[in-house]
C-alpha positions in Angstrom: 98.3 117.3 146.7 99.2 119.5 143.7 99.0 123.3 144.1 96.7 125.1 141.7 98.2 127.8 139.4 96.3 130.5 141.2 97.7 129.3 144.6 101.2 129.1 143.2 101.0 132.6 141.8 99.9 134.1 145.2 102.5 132.0 147.0 105.2 133.7 144.7 104.0 137.2 145.4 102.9 136.9 149.0 105.9 138.8 150.5 105.1 141.8 148.3 101.4 141.6 148.1 100.4 144.0 150.8 102.9 146.7 149.8 101.8 146.5 146.2 98.1 146.6 147.1 98.6 149.8 149.0 101.0 151.3 146.4 98.9 150.6 143.4 95.6 151.7 145.0 97.2 154.8 146.7 95.9 153.2 150.0 92.3 153.4 148.8 92.1 149.6 149.3 92.1 150.2 153.1 89.1 152.5 152.8 87.2 149.9 150.7 87.9 147.2 153.3 86.6 149.4 156.1 83.4 150.0 154.1 83.0 146.3 153.6 83.5 145.6 157.3 80.9 148.3 158.2 78.4 146.8 155.8 78.8 143.5 157.5 78.4 145.0 160.9 74.9 146.3 160.2 73.5 142.7 160.7 75.5 142.1 163.9 76.8 138.6 162.8 78.1 136.2 165.4 80.0 134.1 162.9 81.8 135.3 159.7 83.6 133.3 157.0 86.1 135.4 155.0 87.0 133.6 151.8 90.2 134.3 149.8 91.3 136.0 153.0 94.9 136.3 151.8 97.0 138.1 154.3 93.9 138.7 156.5 93.5 142.4 155.9 89.7 142.1 155.6 89.5 139.6 158.5 91.2 142.1 160.7 89.0 144.9 159.6 86.0 142.7 160.2 87.2 141.9 163.7 87.5 145.6 164.6 84.0 146.5 163.3 82.4 143.3 164.5 83.9 142.6 167.9 81.1 140.2 168.8 81.9 137.9 165.8 84.2 134.8 165.5 85.9 135.0 162.1 87.2 132.2 160.0 89.5 133.2 157.2 90.3 130.7 154.4 92.7 130.9 151.5 94.3 128.5 149.0 97.8 130.2 149.4 99.7 128.9 152.4 102.3 131.7 152.2 99.6 134.4 152.2 98.1 132.8 155.2 101.5 132.7 157.0 101.8 136.4 156.6 98.1 136.8 157.7 98.8 134.8 160.9 101.7 137.0 161.9 99.4 140.1 161.5 96.6 138.5 163.5 99.1 137.8 166.3 100.5 141.4 166.2 96.9 142.7 166.5 96.2 140.4 169.4 93.2 138.9 167.6 94.1 135.2 167.8 91.0 134.5 169.9 88.7 136.1 167.4 90.3 135.2 164.0 91.1 131.7 162.9 93.0 131.3 159.6 92.7 128.0 157.7 94.0 126.7 154.4 91.1 125.6 152.1 89.4 125.9 148.7 86.3 128.1 148.3 84.9 125.4 146.0 84.9 122.7 148.7 84.5 124.1 152.1 84.8 121.9 155.2 81.8 123.1 157.0 78.2 121.9 157.5 75.4 123.7 155.7 74.1 127.0 157.1 77.1 127.4 159.3 77.8 131.2 159.2 75.8 134.4 159.6 77.9 136.2 157.0 80.3 135.3 154.2 82.7 137.9 152.8 85.2 138.0 150.0 87.5 140.9 149.1 89.2 140.8 145.7 89.0 137.1 145.5 85.7 136.1 143.7 87.2 136.7 140.3 90.0 134.2 141.2 87.6 131.4 141.8 88.5 128.6 139.4 84.8 127.8 139.1 82.7 130.8 139.9 79.3 129.0 140.0 80.7 126.4 142.4 82.2 129.1 144.6 78.9 131.0 144.8 77.0 127.8 145.5 79.4 127.2 148.4 78.8 130.7 149.7 75.1 130.1 149.6 75.4 126.8 151.3 77.5 128.2 154.1 75.0 131.0 155.0 72.2 130.6 157.4 68.7 131.6 156.3 68.7 135.4 155.9 72.5 135.4 156.2 74.5 138.0 154.3 77.0 137.7 151.5 79.2 140.8 151.2 81.7 140.8 148.3 84.2 143.5 147.4 85.6 143.2 143.9 87.4 145.3 141.3 85.3 146.6 138.4 85.8 148.7 135.3 84.6 152.3 135.5 82.0 153.1 132.9 81.9 156.9 132.9 84.2 159.2 130.9 87.0 160.4 131.4 87.6 158.0 134.4 86.9 155.0 132.1 89.7 155.9 129.6 92.2 157.0 132.3 91.7 154.0 134.4 91.9 151.5 131.5 95.3 153.1 130.4 96.6 152.9 134.0 95.3 149.4 134.5 96.7 148.0 131.3 100.0 149.8 130.9 101.2 151.3 134.2 100.0 148.9 136.9 101.5 145.8 135.3 104.9 147.4 135.0 104.9 148.6 138.6 103.7 145.2 139.7 106.4 143.3 137.8 109.1 145.6 139.0 108.3 145.3 142.7 107.0 141.7 142.8 109.6 140.3 140.3 106.8 138.1 139.0 106.3 138.5 135.3 102.8 137.1 135.1 100.9 138.1 138.3 100.2 141.7 137.4 99.4 140.9 133.8 96.8 138.5 135.2 95.1 141.2 137.3 93.7 143.4 134.5 92.7 140.3 132.5 90.8 138.8 135.4 89.0 142.1 136.1 87.9 142.5 132.5 86.6 138.9 132.3 84.6 139.3 135.5 80.9 139.8 135.0 79.6 143.4 135.1 77.7 144.4 138.3 74.2 143.7 136.9 75.3 140.3 135.6 77.0 139.4 138.8 73.9 140.3 140.8 72.0 137.9 138.5 74.5 135.1 139.3 74.1 135.7 143.0 70.3 135.5 142.7 70.6 132.3 140.6 72.5 130.7 143.5 70.0 131.7 146.2 71.5 135.1 147.1 68.7 137.6 146.6 67.9 141.3 147.4 71.3 142.1 145.8 72.8 145.5 145.7 75.9 146.7 143.8 77.5 149.9 145.3 80.2 151.4 143.1 83.2 152.7 145.0 85.7 155.4 143.9 84.2 156.1 140.5 83.4 152.4 139.9 87.0 151.1 140.3 85.6 148.7 142.8 82.1 147.5 143.6 80.6 146.4 146.9 78.0 143.7 146.5 75.6 142.7 149.2 73.0 139.9 149.0 70.9 137.9 151.4 70.3 134.1 151.4 66.6 133.6 150.6 
């Protein structure tokens, strides 16, 4: 089976991915994941599917804030998952977290299988956003919760101008220097700019059966935490 361009890109940068995330966000990404895990915990889910789990940072945060839950993490990058599996073992969470290779557009589970579905910084990488959101909706039990953490572009001055300059000119240079991948960190700002704005994304969620949507801006709107319920 051929590897998709997105999977190939993340395979290439897997060994540097965590270090770059923490460096480029000044460790704020850890705070965002904790907020995501706490948002999920409010509903006390017993089963959680973490899509685009990558190196399992969100899955591990979910386990710590949802000790009652069994968590399945899925990703299209085998090398990211390999690193995630090592971290899960180090945290002694093998009995709570199961990491599996898979595509968010074609999930190998029956309908209404999970109490919650999460995605951190991965929805914008879905090759078919509509199909991915339909799969999230299909996975959720009635009244189940979708919790999605994603980058967004700040709208207020002067943060808007400062962040755009950093995002377009400084971040790609640091990313290229550390990862040695010429394209991966050019892709990041492009993918964020193409992603629907919060109101539009909430509309997409609603269209796919995920209602009562809320968009909570984090750190001046650099990221947004979306929550919605399967109607």
